[in-house]
C-alpha angles and dihedrals in degrees: 000000000000091000091051092051090049091052092048092048092050091050091050092051091050093051094045092051092056126220117352117236115238135147126350124183135174104231135181122228088242133027091215131022122198129209143154125241110279089003134135116317114259121238107215111191120198127202136186102230125202126203129182093009142074099209096111092038095051102029108019137214119287100178140019139170122192139172123201112199128188135198138174123020129050102280122107136169120261103175144011126213119193125217103268090218087075089074101159100073140338135178131182141173137183119215134177097277105010145031126214132208130182126174141166136200132206090225131019120288101221127220123244128206109277093213124009110265094007096111088219118120131194142179118222107238103182148297125264115201116214129195109218095221130226101282138047124265146104122276119197118216122203131183127216132184108238139185105213094174094047091230095135098252141047113159099067135163128189125213122178090344094308118119118221121195113217097184097105091045099054121106116205122236135215138207138167137230112211114198111195125179115240117257091252090055091050090051091052091049091049091048091050092048092050089050091053092048091049091049092050092048093051091047091054090053 
Protein backbone atom coordinates (compact mmCIF):
# COMPACT_ATOMS: atom_id res chain seq x y z
CA UNK A 1 0.00 0.00 0.00
CA UNK A 2 2.80 2.38 0.92
CA UNK A 3 4.55 1.67 -2.39
CA UNK A 4 1.33 2.37 -4.28
CA UNK A 5 0.80 5.70 -2.48
CA UNK A 6 4.39 6.71 -3.22
CA UNK A 7 3.93 5.95 -6.92
CA UNK A 8 0.66 7.91 -7.07
CA UNK A 9 2.22 10.89 -5.26
CA UNK A 10 5.21 10.89 -7.62
CA UNK A 11 2.93 10.81 -10.65
CA UNK A 12 0.89 13.71 -9.25
CA UNK A 13 4.03 15.80 -8.70
CA UNK A 14 5.17 15.11 -12.28
CA UNK A 15 1.82 16.17 -13.74
CA UNK A 16 1.58 19.28 -11.57
CA UNK A 17 5.05 20.41 -12.58
CA UNK A 18 4.18 20.33 -16.29
CA UNK A 19 6.47 19.12 -19.08
CA UNK A 20 10.05 18.31 -18.11
CA UNK A 21 12.80 20.14 -20.00
CA UNK A 22 15.26 17.92 -21.78
CA UNK A 23 17.28 18.20 -24.98
CA UNK A 24 16.86 20.87 -27.65
CA UNK A 25 18.85 20.95 -30.89
CA UNK A 26 18.80 23.06 -34.02
CA UNK A 27 18.70 20.52 -36.84
CA UNK A 28 18.65 20.73 -40.63
CA UNK A 29 16.18 18.72 -42.70
CA UNK A 30 19.20 16.97 -44.30
CA UNK A 31 22.71 16.27 -43.08
CA UNK A 32 24.12 16.78 -46.58
CA UNK A 33 22.70 18.66 -49.56
CA UNK A 34 23.98 18.05 -53.09
CA UNK A 35 24.08 20.46 -56.01
CA UNK A 36 25.89 21.23 -59.25
CA UNK A 37 27.79 24.45 -60.00
CA UNK A 38 25.37 27.19 -61.05
CA UNK A 39 22.47 24.80 -60.45
CA UNK A 40 19.11 25.15 -58.73
CA UNK A 41 19.11 27.06 -55.40
CA UNK A 42 19.03 24.83 -52.32
CA UNK A 43 16.23 25.15 -49.73
CA UNK A 44 17.78 24.48 -46.32
CA UNK A 45 15.08 24.08 -43.66
CA UNK A 46 15.98 24.42 -39.97
CA UNK A 47 14.03 23.01 -37.01
CA UNK A 48 14.25 23.25 -33.23
CA UNK A 49 14.07 19.60 -32.18
CA UNK A 50 13.02 18.39 -28.75
CA UNK A 51 13.93 15.04 -27.18
CA UNK A 52 12.89 13.58 -23.84
CA UNK A 53 10.36 16.33 -23.17
CA UNK A 54 6.92 17.55 -24.25
CA UNK A 55 7.37 21.28 -23.64
CA UNK A 56 7.32 22.28 -27.31
CA UNK A 57 4.66 19.70 -28.15
CA UNK A 58 2.30 20.77 -25.36
CA UNK A 59 3.10 24.46 -24.98
CA UNK A 60 4.84 25.62 -28.13
CA UNK A 61 7.55 28.09 -29.03
CA UNK A 62 6.73 31.82 -28.92
CA UNK A 63 10.13 33.24 -29.86
CA UNK A 64 13.35 32.15 -31.52
CA UNK A 65 16.56 33.68 -32.85
CA UNK A 66 18.97 31.70 -35.02
CA UNK A 67 22.11 32.29 -37.07
CA UNK A 68 23.23 29.97 -39.86
CA UNK A 69 26.90 30.42 -40.75
CA UNK A 70 28.82 28.85 -43.64
CA UNK A 71 32.47 28.32 -44.44
CA UNK A 72 34.54 26.58 -47.09
CA UNK A 73 33.17 25.65 -50.48
CA UNK A 74 31.29 27.84 -52.96
CA UNK A 75 27.74 27.85 -51.52
CA UNK A 76 26.30 30.92 -49.77
CA UNK A 77 22.87 32.04 -48.55
CA UNK A 78 20.83 34.44 -50.65
CA UNK A 79 17.51 34.65 -48.77
CA UNK A 80 15.76 33.72 -45.51
CA UNK A 81 12.08 32.82 -45.12
CA UNK A 82 10.53 32.68 -41.62
CA UNK A 83 7.93 30.18 -40.49
CA UNK A 84 4.64 31.96 -41.21
CA UNK A 85 3.15 30.51 -38.02
CA UNK A 86 5.27 33.05 -36.11
CA UNK A 87 2.90 35.77 -37.25
CA UNK A 88 3.57 38.47 -34.66
CA UNK A 89 6.99 39.64 -35.85
CA UNK A 90 9.95 38.43 -37.89
CA UNK A 91 13.26 39.92 -38.98
CA UNK A 92 16.04 38.49 -41.13
CA UNK A 93 19.30 39.51 -42.76
CA UNK A 94 21.90 37.92 -45.03
CA UNK A 95 25.55 38.83 -44.57
CA UNK A 96 28.78 37.65 -46.21
CA UNK A 97 29.30 34.53 -44.06
CA UNK A 98 26.05 34.17 -42.10
CA UNK A 99 22.30 34.78 -42.15
CA UNK A 100 20.13 35.70 -39.15
CA UNK A 101 16.47 35.08 -38.40
CA UNK A 102 14.39 36.14 -35.41
CA UNK A 103 10.63 35.68 -35.06
CA UNK A 104 7.90 35.81 -32.45
CA UNK A 105 4.36 34.46 -32.11
CA UNK A 106 1.39 35.66 -30.10
CA UNK A 107 0.70 32.08 -29.01
CA UNK A 108 2.94 29.04 -28.98
CA UNK A 109 3.89 27.35 -32.26
CA UNK A 110 3.66 23.70 -31.27
CA UNK A 111 6.01 20.92 -32.32
CA UNK A 112 4.91 18.00 -34.44
CA UNK A 113 6.42 14.53 -34.57
CA UNK A 114 9.42 14.60 -36.89
CA UNK A 115 8.85 11.03 -38.10
CA UNK A 116 5.76 8.95 -37.27
CA UNK A 117 6.45 6.80 -34.22
CA UNK A 118 9.84 8.41 -33.51
CA UNK A 119 8.77 10.18 -30.33
CA UNK A 120 10.91 13.14 -31.44
CA UNK A 121 9.16 16.47 -31.96
CA UNK A 122 10.32 19.64 -33.70
CA UNK A 123 9.19 23.16 -34.60
CA UNK A 124 10.03 24.50 -38.09
CA UNK A 125 12.06 27.68 -37.60
CA UNK A 126 12.62 28.86 -41.17
CA UNK A 127 14.16 28.16 -44.56
CA UNK A 128 17.53 29.48 -45.73
CA UNK A 129 18.02 29.53 -49.50
CA UNK A 130 21.56 28.83 -50.72
CA UNK A 131 23.09 29.41 -54.15
CA UNK A 132 25.46 26.52 -54.96
CA UNK A 133 28.12 28.74 -56.53
CA UNK A 134 30.09 28.34 -59.74
CA UNK A 135 32.67 25.74 -58.68
CA UNK A 136 32.76 22.42 -56.86
CA UNK A 137 33.47 22.03 -53.16
CA UNK A 138 31.98 21.34 -49.74
CA UNK A 139 30.40 24.11 -47.65
CA UNK A 140 29.84 23.51 -43.91
CA UNK A 141 26.73 24.99 -42.29
CA UNK A 142 26.52 25.68 -38.56
CA UNK A 143 23.64 26.98 -36.42
CA UNK A 144 23.89 29.28 -33.41
CA UNK A 145 21.28 30.56 -30.99
CA UNK A 146 21.31 34.38 -31.09
CA UNK A 147 19.69 37.31 -29.32
CA UNK A 148 19.35 40.02 -31.99
CA UNK A 149 17.37 42.37 -29.75
CA UNK A 150 19.73 41.96 -26.76
CA UNK A 151 16.80 41.25 -24.46
CA UNK A 152 18.47 38.31 -22.75
CA UNK A 153 16.37 35.58 -24.32
CA UNK A 154 15.06 34.47 -27.69
CA UNK A 155 14.11 30.78 -27.75
CA UNK A 156 11.16 30.85 -25.37
CA UNK A 157 8.29 28.51 -24.59
CA UNK A 158 5.23 29.19 -22.42
CA UNK A 159 3.46 26.59 -20.29
CA UNK A 160 0.47 27.50 -18.10
CA UNK A 161 1.39 31.16 -18.39
CA UNK A 162 5.01 30.63 -17.30
CA UNK A 163 7.77 31.56 -19.77
CA UNK A 164 10.74 29.22 -20.07
CA UNK A 165 13.94 30.31 -21.80
CA UNK A 166 15.58 27.53 -23.80
CA UNK A 167 18.69 29.46 -24.90
CA UNK A 168 21.12 27.77 -22.51
CA UNK A 169 19.68 24.33 -23.35
CA UNK A 170 20.04 24.44 -27.14
CA UNK A 171 22.70 22.40 -28.92
CA UNK A 172 23.81 23.72 -32.30
CA UNK A 173 23.64 21.58 -35.43
CA UNK A 174 25.74 21.20 -38.57
CA UNK A 175 25.22 20.13 -42.18
CA UNK A 176 27.11 20.28 -45.46
CA UNK A 177 26.41 21.35 -49.03
CA UNK A 178 28.41 19.33 -51.56
CA UNK A 179 28.66 20.95 -54.99
CA UNK A 180 29.86 18.45 -57.62
CA UNK A 181 30.34 19.21 -61.33
CA UNK A 182 28.22 17.08 -63.67
CA UNK A 183 30.02 14.20 -65.48
CA UNK A 184 29.85 16.10 -68.79
CA UNK A 185 31.57 19.06 -67.17
CA UNK A 186 34.28 16.81 -65.79
CA UNK A 187 34.83 15.33 -69.25
CA UNK A 188 35.22 18.81 -70.73
CA UNK A 189 37.67 19.78 -68.00
CA UNK A 190 39.69 16.59 -68.53
CA UNK A 191 39.71 17.13 -72.29
CA UNK A 192 40.90 20.68 -71.85
CA UNK A 193 43.63 19.59 -69.45
CA UNK A 194 44.82 16.89 -71.81
CA UNK A 195 44.91 19.44 -74.64
CA UNK A 196 47.05 21.77 -72.56
CA UNK A 197 49.42 18.95 -71.64
CA UNK A 198 49.72 17.89 -75.30
CA UNK A 199 50.42 21.48 -76.34
CA UNK A 200 53.09 21.86 -73.66
CA UNK A 201 54.72 18.53 -74.66
CA UNK A 202 54.85 19.51 -78.36
CA UNK A 203 56.28 22.89 -77.47
CA UNK A 204 59.10 21.26 -75.47
CA UNK A 205 59.99 19.10 -78.46
